[in-house]
C-alpha positions as CSV (number, residue, x, y, z in Angstrom):
1,M,0.0,0.0,0.0
2,H,2.9,2.4,0.8
3,Y,4.1,2.2,-2.9
4,R,0.6,3.1,-4.1
5,N,0.4,6.1,-1.9
6,V,3.7,7.4,-2.9
7,M,3.0,6.8,-6.7
8,A,-0.5,8.2,-6.6
9,L,0.6,11.5,-8.3
10,Y,2.6,9.7,-11.1
11,N,0.1,7.1,-12.1
12,N,0.5,7.9,-15.8
13,N,4.3,7.7,-15.9
14,D,5.4,4.0,-15.9
15,A,9.1,5.0,-16.2
16,W,9.0,7.2,-13.1
17,M,7.1,4.6,-11.2
18,C,9.7,1.9,-12.0
19,K,12.5,4.2,-11.0
20,M,10.9,5.1,-7.7
21,F,9.8,1.6,-6.7
22,L,13.1,0.8,-5.0
23,S,12.9,3.9,-2.8
24,T,9.6,2.6,-1.3
25,L,11.2,-0.8,0.0
26,E,12.2,-1.2,3.6
27,G,13.7,-3.8,5.8
28,P,13.7,-7.5,4.8
29,T,12.1,-6.5,1.4
30,M,14.8,-4.1,0.6
31,R,17.5,-6.7,1.6
32,W,15.9,-9.3,-0.5
33,F,15.5,-7.1,-3.5
34,S,19.1,-5.9,-3.4
35,E,20.2,-9.5,-3.9
36,V,18.1,-10.1,-7.0
37,P,20.4,-10.2,-10.1
38,L,20.0,-7.3,-12.5
39,T,19.1,-9.8,-15.3
40,F,16.8,-11.8,-13.1
41,S,13.4,-11.4,-14.6
42,S,12.0,-10.1,-17.9
43,S,8.6,-9.3,-16.2
44,I,7.0,-8.7,-13.0
45,Y,5.0,-11.8,-13.4
46,L,8.1,-14.0,-13.5
47,L,9.4,-12.2,-10.5
48,Y,6.2,-12.9,-8.6
49,H,6.2,-16.5,-9.5
50,D,9.9,-16.9,-8.4
51,V,9.1,-15.2,-5.0
52,R,6.1,-17.7,-4.6
53,K,8.3,-20.7,-5.5
54,R,11.2,-19.6,-3.0
55,H,8.8,-18.9,-0.2
56,K,6.2,-21.5,-0.7
57,A,6.7,-23.0,2.7
58,L,5.6,-19.6,4.2
59,F,2.5,-19.5,2.1
60,K,1.3,-22.9,3.3
61,M,2.5,-23.0,6.8
62,T,-0.2,-24.3,9.1
63,P,-0.7,-23.0,12.5
64,Q,-0.4,-25.0,15.8
65,S,-3.5,-27.1,16.4
66,N,-5.3,-27.1,19.7
67,D,-4.2,-30.7,20.5
68,E,-0.6,-30.2,19.3
69,S,2.2,-29.7,21.8
70,L,4.5,-26.7,21.7
71,M,7.5,-29.1,21.1
72,T,5.8,-30.8,18.1
73,Y,4.8,-27.4,16.6
74,L,8.3,-26.0,17.1
75,K,9.8,-29.0,15.3
76,R,7.4,-28.8,12.5
77,F,7.8,-25.1,12.2
78,S,11.6,-25.5,12.1
79,A,11.4,-28.1,9.4
80,E,9.3,-25.9,7.2
81,L,11.5,-22.9,7.9
82,A,14.5,-24.8,6.8
83,K,13.0,-24.9,3.2
84,V,12.9,-21.1,3.0
85,E,16.0,-19.3,1.5
86,K,17.4,-16.4,3.4
87,L,14.4,-15.7,5.7
88,D,14.7,-12.6,7.9
89,D,14.9,-13.5,11.6
90,M,12.2,-11.0,12.6
91,L,9.8,-12.4,10.1
92,A,10.4,-16.0,11.3
93,I,9.7,-14.9,14.9
94,M,6.5,-13.1,13.7
95,L,5.3,-16.2,11.7
96,F,6.0,-18.5,14.7
97,K,4.1,-16.3,17.0
98,Q,1.1,-16.0,14.6
99,G,1.0,-19.7,14.3
100,L,0.7,-20.5,18.0
101,Y,-2.5,-21.8,19.3
102,H,-4.0,-19.4,21.8
103,S,-6.3,-21.2,24.4
104,P,-9.1,-19.2,26.1
105,L,-6.8,-19.0,29.2
106,S,-3.9,-17.3,27.3
107,R,-6.2,-14.7,26.0
108,N,-7.0,-13.2,29.4
C-alpha cells in the first residue's frame, strides 16, 4: 500500500514509477530485492512466481492445532523454515507467534 500512496501522483508515468519503486522498499524486502540479479526477470509476473516458489513454505505454513504440543509445533515449524531461503529473523519470529494456538486461558 505504501508504494501506491507514494506513486498516486505519477500514475500515468510508468518509467518514473519503476525508478521510484526501489525507494519505497524497507527492511527485509529491501535486503531481498538488493540481492536479486539485474538480469533476473523479464517481467513482474516472472518475479512474482519466483518469490512464490522460493517462499512456498511460508504461504502454506499451518498454525499449531489445539491438541498439538508446543515441542511438536516447534519441530514442524523449524522443518518448514529450513526450506525457505534467506528468511529474515524478525519475520520468522512473527510467523512463529502468529501460528501459535491461543487457548481461552492465554487470551486473558
